[in-house]
N, C-alpha and C positions, 0 to 999 in steps of 0.2 A: 504492501501499500505503502501509493506517497506522498513525502511530509509536504506541508503546504508550502516551503520554499523549493524543493523539487518541482511541485507543482506548480508556481510564479513562474520557476522557471521553462516547463514544458509552456508553459500560456508564453511568455514571452517569443518564444522563436516561432510562434505563429504569428503573432503581429510583422510587419514591415514597420515599427518602429525602431527610428535611431535612438543610441542610449542615446541619453544627455545625461549634465552635470544633475542636475532636474531627478532624476530615475535611478546615479548615482548617490545621489544626498536621502530618497526618499530610503535606501534599503538600510546605511549606515543607522539612523536614526530607529531603525527597530534595533540592529544591534546591542547587548550589555557591554559592559567596559569589557569583562574580561574576551568577548570577542572583538572588538574593536580591537584591543591591542592581538590576538590573534590575527586581525586580518595585514593588521603593521607591521611585526613581525614577519609574515609570508610575501608583502610587500624588499621591507626591505633584507630580505633571503635573495630576492627573485635578480633585482641584478646592481652594478652599483652605483649609478646613476643613483637608484632607489636611498640604500646606505649612503652614499655621502650628502643627499641630501638634508638627509634626515643628522649628521651628525654634526650640516652645520650648524641647522636649527636649535638642536635641544645638545648639544658637545659643541658646542664650537672651538675650537682654538689653533694654534699655529700649525700647529702639523697639518690638519685641516684643509686650513688655507694656503701650506704649501703647496698641496697635490690640487688646486685648482691654479696658482699659480702655474705649479708645472707643466698640467694640459694642456694648458693658453699658450706658453713660451715655445710646447712640443707640438700644439699644429701651425704655427707662424712658424718658427723657421726648426724642420726638423732635424736629425744630425741630417749634415750635408753630405756624408759617407752611408747612406744607409736607402734601402727604396719607399720612405715612406714623398708621402707625397705634400704638396703644402695646403693644408684644409683651414685657408680662414673663414668662413662661415661652423665652424666644427670647432673653431676657439671663439666667437662672437656666441655659438649656443653656447658654449661653458658660460663663459660670463652673466648673460645671461640666467641661464642657474642659479648662479653661484644667486644672483641681485633677491631671488623670488624666492629664493632659499632659507636668503637673511633677512636682506630693505639693511643691509647694510651697505650702505651707501660708499662709504670713506673702504674698505674692502671694495667695492666694486671700481671705485677709481683706478684703485692697486692694479682688479689686473687688465684696467681697458689702460693705462697705462704701459702693464706686462707683455702687451698686444702692441705694440706703438712702438715701441723698446725692440720688444724682436724682429721685426717687422722692419725696421729699421736701420738696421744691424745687420738684418741678414742681403737688404735689399745693397749698401754699403760695402760690409766685407763678398758676397758673393757672386755682385752685378744684379739681382733677383732684383725682375718687379717691369711689372706692362700697363698699360691706365689702368686697366679693370685693380690692379694690387694693390697702384698707388691712390683711387681713388677711397679704399678699403679703410688704407692710413687714412687719409685724410681724412672717410665719416667719424672711424674713433676718437684724432686730434678732437675736431668739433662738435665732438660728444661732451670731448676732459673736460675740453674749457667751457662748456654749457654746466656742467656740473662743477667745477671748479669754484665757484659763487654761490653754491647750494654748501659746504662744505663748511664747519668751524675754523675759523684764524689756526688754530696751530695747526687744525687738521692738510689746509690748506698750502701753506708754503709749504715743505717739502714737496708738494703734490706737485705744485705750481714752478718750482728748480725744473724737480726732472722730468719736466715736460719741453722749460724751457735750455739745459744740458740739449736736449735732440738735434737745436740748432748746427751745433757739431759735425753736425753730415753735410751741410750746405753745401761745401764746396766738393763733397763722395760720393752726390746719388744724384741723379736726373730727372729729365721727364716735367720738369719744374718741384719736385717732392721736396729736394732741398733749400727752394727758395720756397717752398711754403711754408715750413718750419723754422723757417730766420723769420719769418713774416709775425708765425703768432709766436716767437720768438721778442721778438719784440713790440708787439699792446703787451705783455705780461711782461716783460720789462719792468715797464714805470711803474706795475701795483705796487703798493706799499706792501705785501704780504713776502714779496721775497726779499727785498732787503731789511 
């Protein structure tokens, strides 16, 4: 004899309704604390993304943040001797994942800076880049500049300094990206938090 839950699953398979958050939420609200903990444990065990999100949300520590940092840098500037491709979208998705998991704006800006620093270093060291690559780096720099003003002054200063240091690459990178970095640095350099 099927249980109510099995009966509900069988019924739902017969309908053509696409599941939504509302459906999931309604099912979650029926779970007791033990059932909810078991579900979260199952989600934790399923894959590394869930594990990282839960670690960063509930037991944030430097080691977890460093794993995010390593994922971003490794996706943007993989070991040149490996066969791994450059994965800018994956790096951007990792940054969004961190931001959603933590709501930590300072950490998010740090990961964005890692993205840009790794990409800029790769372009300078290996001569890598094309229009799409540099456009992605420029978009990330502009995002950082827009977010800097939302950070507390003590958090803003070192991140502004990191962004300004990227102008050192001006003469090493073409495609207008080196000049773009110099322009951004010139605009930021006059800000009080750099002094």
